C-alpha positions as CSV (number, residue, x, y, z in Angstrom):
1,M,7.4,-9.7,-4.3
2,S,10.0,-8.2,-6.7
3,E,9.3,-5.9,-9.7
4,E,9.6,-8.7,-12.2
5,E,7.2,-11.0,-10.1
6,R,4.4,-8.5,-10.0
7,M,0.9,-10.1,-10.3
8,R,-2.0,-8.8,-12.3
9,L,-5.5,-8.3,-10.7
10,F,-8.6,-7.7,-12.8
11,V,-11.6,-6.0,-11.3
12,L,-15.0,-6.2,-13.0
13,V,-16.8,-2.9,-12.8
14,K,-20.1,-1.3,-13.7
15,D,-21.4,1.7,-11.7
16,E,-19.4,0.8,-8.6
17,K,-18.5,4.2,-7.1
18,Q,-19.6,3.2,-3.7
19,N,-17.4,0.1,-3.7
20,L,-14.5,0.8,-6.0
21,P,-12.3,3.0,-3.7
22,R,-12.3,0.4,-0.9
23,C,-11.6,-2.4,-3.4
24,L,-8.7,-0.6,-5.1
25,S,-7.2,0.6,-1.7
26,G,-7.3,-3.0,-0.5
27,W,-5.7,-4.6,-3.5
28,T,-3.1,-2.2,-4.7
29,G,0.4,-2.4,-3.4
30,E,2.4,-5.5,-2.4
31,G,3.2,-6.5,-5.9
32,F,-0.4,-6.3,-7.4
33,D,-0.9,-4.3,-10.6
34,V,-4.7,-3.7,-11.1
35,T,-6.7,-3.5,-14.3
36,V,-10.2,-2.2,-14.0
37,L,-12.5,-3.7,-16.7
38,D,-15.4,-1.2,-17.0
39,S,-18.6,-2.2,-18.8
40,G,-20.2,1.2,-19.4
41,S,-20.2,2.9,-16.0
42,R,-22.1,6.2,-15.8
43,D,-21.4,7.1,-12.2
44,G,-17.7,8.2,-12.4
45,S,-16.2,4.8,-11.6
46,L,-13.6,5.2,-14.4
47,D,-12.5,8.5,-13.0
48,I,-12.1,7.0,-9.6
49,A,-10.0,4.1,-11.0
50,R,-7.8,6.6,-13.0
51,G,-6.9,8.4,-9.8
52,Y,-5.0,5.3,-8.4
53,P,-1.3,4.6,-9.3
54,R,-0.6,1.3,-11.0
55,V,-4.3,1.0,-12.0
56,A,-5.0,0.5,-15.7
57,T,-8.5,1.0,-17.1
58,V,-10.1,-0.9,-20.0
59,E,-13.6,-0.2,-21.4
60,W,-15.2,-3.4,-22.6
61,I,-18.5,-5.2,-23.2
62,Y,-19.6,-7.5,-20.4
63,V,-21.7,-10.6,-21.3
64,N,-21.6,-12.7,-18.2
65,H,-19.0,-13.8,-15.6
66,A,-18.2,-17.1,-17.4
67,V,-17.4,-15.2,-20.6
68,A,-15.5,-12.4,-18.7
69,Y,-13.3,-14.9,-16.8
70,N,-12.5,-16.9,-20.0
71,E,-11.7,-13.7,-21.9
72,I,-9.3,-12.6,-19.2
73,L,-7.6,-16.0,-19.0
74,T,-7.2,-16.4,-22.8
75,R,-7.0,-12.9,-24.2
76,L,-6.0,-10.3,-21.7
77,A,-3.5,-12.3,-19.7
78,S,-0.5,-14.2,-21.1
79,P,-0.4,-18.0,-21.0
80,G,1.1,-19.2,-17.7
81,E,0.6,-15.8,-16.1
82,W,-1.1,-15.8,-12.6
83,V,-4.0,-13.4,-12.3
84,V,-6.6,-12.6,-9.6
85,I,-10.1,-11.8,-10.7
86,V,-12.7,-10.1,-8.3
87,D,-15.8,-8.0,-8.4
88,A,-15.6,-4.4,-7.2
89,D,-17.4,-5.2,-4.0
90,M,-14.6,-7.7,-2.9
91,L,-11.5,-6.8,-1.0
92,P,-8.9,-9.0,0.7
93,T,-8.9,-10.0,4.4
94,T,-5.6,-9.6,6.3
95,G,-3.0,-12.1,5.0
96,L,-4.8,-13.0,1.8
97,K,-2.4,-11.3,-0.6
98,R,0.6,-13.0,1.1
99,E,-1.2,-16.3,0.9
100,I,-1.8,-15.8,-2.8
101,V,1.9,-15.2,-3.4
102,A,2.7,-18.4,-1.5
103,A,0.1,-20.4,-3.5
104,V,1.6,-19.2,-6.8
105,A,5.0,-20.3,-5.6
106,S,3.7,-23.7,-4.8
107,S,2.3,-24.4,-8.3
108,V,0.2,-27.3,-7.0
109,A,-3.0,-26.1,-8.6
110,E,-4.2,-23.9,-11.6
111,V,-7.1,-22.4,-9.7
112,W,-7.3,-21.3,-6.1
113,S,-10.6,-20.6,-4.2
114,A,-11.1,-18.4,-1.1
115,P,-13.9,-18.4,1.5
116,I,-16.3,-15.5,1.1
117,K,-16.7,-13.3,4.2
118,M,-20.1,-11.6,3.9
119,W,-20.5,-8.1,5.2
120,W,-23.4,-5.6,5.0
121,A,-22.7,-1.8,5.0
122,G,-19.5,-2.3,7.0
123,H,-21.0,-4.9,9.4
124,E,-19.8,-8.5,9.4
125,L,-22.2,-11.3,8.9
126,R,-20.6,-13.7,11.4
127,Y,-23.1,-16.5,10.9
128,G,-25.8,-17.3,8.3
129,S,-23.9,-17.0,5.0
130,L,-24.9,-19.3,2.2
131,C,-22.1,-18.2,-0.1
132,P,-19.7,-20.9,-1.1
133,P,-15.9,-20.4,-1.6
134,K,-15.1,-18.4,-4.8
135,A,-12.3,-19.0,-7.3
136,I,-10.2,-15.9,-7.4
137,L,-6.7,-16.9,-8.4
138,F,-5.9,-18.5,-11.8
139,R,-3.1,-19.6,-14.1
140,A,-4.0,-18.1,-17.5
141,G,-3.9,-20.0,-20.7
142,R,-7.2,-21.8,-21.2
143,C,-10.9,-21.4,-20.6
144,L,-11.7,-22.5,-17.1
145,F,-15.4,-21.5,-16.8
146,E,-18.8,-22.5,-18.2
147,R,-22.2,-21.0,-17.6
148,S,-24.3,-22.4,-14.8
149,G,-27.8,-21.0,-14.0
150,H,-27.3,-17.2,-13.5
151,G,-23.7,-17.7,-12.5
152,E,-20.6,-19.7,-13.5
153,R,-18.8,-22.9,-12.6
154,L,-15.3,-24.3,-13.2
155,V,-15.0,-26.8,-16.0
156,A,-14.5,-30.5,-15.2
157,G,-10.9,-31.4,-14.5
158,A,-9.7,-28.1,-13.3
159,E,-7.0,-28.4,-10.6
160,V,-8.3,-26.5,-7.6
161,G,-6.6,-25.5,-4.4
162,E,-8.1,-23.8,-1.3
163,L,-6.9,-20.7,0.3
164,K,-7.5,-20.2,4.1
165,C,-7.7,-16.4,4.2
166,G,-11.0,-15.1,2.9
167,V,-12.4,-12.4,0.6
168,I,-14.7,-9.8,2.0
169,H,-17.9,-9.3,0.1
170,D,-19.4,-5.9,1.1
171,D,-21.7,-4.4,-1.5
172,R,-22.7,-0.9,-0.7
173,K,-24.5,0.1,-3.8
174,P,-28.1,1.5,-3.5
175,Y,-30.6,-1.3,-2.9
176,S,-32.5,-0.3,-6.0
177,Q,-29.4,-1.1,-8.0
178,T,-29.2,-4.5,-6.3
179,L,-32.8,-5.3,-7.2
180,M,-32.2,-4.3,-10.8
181,S,-29.2,-6.8,-10.9
182,Q,-31.4,-9.5,-9.4
183,A,-34.0,-8.9,-12.1
184,R,-31.3,-9.3,-14.8
185,Y,-30.1,-12.5,-13.2
186,G,-33.7,-13.7,-13.1
187,D,-34.2,-13.0,-16.8
188,S,-31.0,-14.8,-17.7
189,L,-31.8,-17.8,-15.6
190,A,-35.4,-17.9,-16.8
191,A,-34.3,-18.1,-20.4
192,N,-32.1,-21.1,-19.5
193,V,-34.8,-22.9,-17.5
194,V,-37.6,-22.3,-19.9
195,G,-35.3,-23.0,-22.9
196,G,-34.1,-26.3,-21.5
197,G,-30.5,-25.1,-21.0
198,A,-30.5,-25.4,-17.2
199,G,-29.6,-28.4,-15.2
200,L,-32.0,-30.5,-13.2
201,K,-31.1,-28.8,-9.9
202,D,-31.8,-25.3,-11.3
203,R,-35.0,-26.4,-13.0
204,V,-36.4,-27.9,-9.8
205,R,-35.2,-25.0,-7.7
206,Y,-36.8,-22.2,-9.7
207,R,-40.0,-24.0,-10.7
208,L,-40.9,-24.7,-7.0
209,P,-41.7,-21.7,-4.8
210,L,-40.7,-23.7,-1.8
211,F,-37.1,-22.3,-2.0
212,I,-38.4,-18.8,-1.4
213,V,-39.2,-19.9,2.2
214,L,-36.5,-22.5,2.7
215,T,-33.5,-20.3,1.8
216,P,-34.0,-17.6,4.5
217,V,-35.0,-20.2,7.1
218,W,-31.9,-22.2,6.3
219,S,-29.7,-19.1,6.6
220,L,-31.3,-17.9,9.9
221,F,-31.6,-21.2,11.7
222,A,-29.5,-24.0,10.1
223,R,-26.7,-21.5,9.6
224,A,-27.3,-19.6,12.8
225,G,-27.9,-16.3,11.1
226,V,-30.1,-15.2,14.0
227,L,-26.9,-14.9,16.0
228,S,-25.7,-12.1,13.6
229,G,-28.5,-9.8,14.7
230,K,-30.0,-7.3,12.3
231,V,-27.3,-8.1,9.7
232,G,-28.4,-11.7,9.7
233,W,-32.0,-10.8,9.3
234,I,-31.2,-8.4,6.4
235,Y,-29.1,-11.0,4.7
236,A,-31.9,-13.6,5.0
237,L,-34.5,-11.1,3.7
238,D,-32.2,-10.4,0.7
239,R,-32.0,-14.1,-0.1
240,L,-35.7,-14.4,0.2
241,I,-36.3,-11.5,-2.2
242,A,-33.6,-12.8,-4.6
243,E,-35.3,-16.3,-4.7
244,A,-38.7,-14.7,-5.2
245,I,-37.5,-12.5,-8.1
246,L,-35.8,-15.5,-9.8
247,H,-39.0,-17.6,-9.4
248,R,-41.2,-14.8,-10.6
249,Q,-39.1,-14.3,-13.7
250,C,-39.3,-18.0,-14.6
251,M,-43.1,-18.0,-14.3
252,A,-43.3,-14.8,-16.3
253,R,-41.1,-16.2,-19.1
254,E,-43.3,-19.3,-19.3
255,L,-46.5,-17.3,-19.5
256,E,-44.9,-15.1,-22.2
257,G,-44.0,-18.1,-24.2
258,K,-47.5,-19.6,-23.9
259,G,-49.0,-16.3,-24.9
260,Q,-46.9,-16.0,-28.0
261,H,-47.8,-19.6,-28.9
262,A,-51.5,-18.9,-28.4
263,G,-51.3,-15.7,-30.4
264,S,-49.6,-17.5,-33.3
265,T,-52.3,-20.2,-33.3
266,L,-55.1,-17.7,-33.4
267,S,-53.6,-15.8,-36.3
268,R,-53.6,-18.9,-38.5
């Protein structure tokens, strides 16, 4: 890739000192200029990013991934410019960057998704992953995402292509930090479910505790996670805990709402 053809990559960061060095080392070079979007890190992540050549840093306010992606595509990038957007715990597999360059040259889609290769603490989850492909490459110029549950989804009508090479997802933050993130996701989803803003699928999923059991069972047996050994069991347990937290937050939000309603009735 020539100097004038360099591509911009945006990394979403908050307290990612365990993940950021591997991410930046994996993505820098080969025509990729990196911008780290830091939303209030207190662990030295910004200092780590500033130590890399061709890495710019921007301090900004994170709302959610849908808002973040749309801001990048409509405000931080120029219309028509191609950009890659990843989290700090994601790095490219062999060949992905070359495939991205080829996808841009083809111009057959405005969004390209890549398979997610789940890892845990440097160990590959060969079987059992429940993570779908993730959109990572975009032609900037319009909002392409809308909120969905505690995540995001592409808007209807987006032209999507599929990359063959994957993105490694290997989050090495302390588990306590992961649990705090799950609690925040649960709060956000519960607000949507209880407030009537969630779709039917999310309302059913998080009002029925059945998914707390079904999700890890599906990972271990239907997706053959047991063949991944301890990594497969840890991943399945993490999914169980995540589902339990989300369900717990939905129930708690409903009880809080009923309690406030009862309190206002008694005060009359």
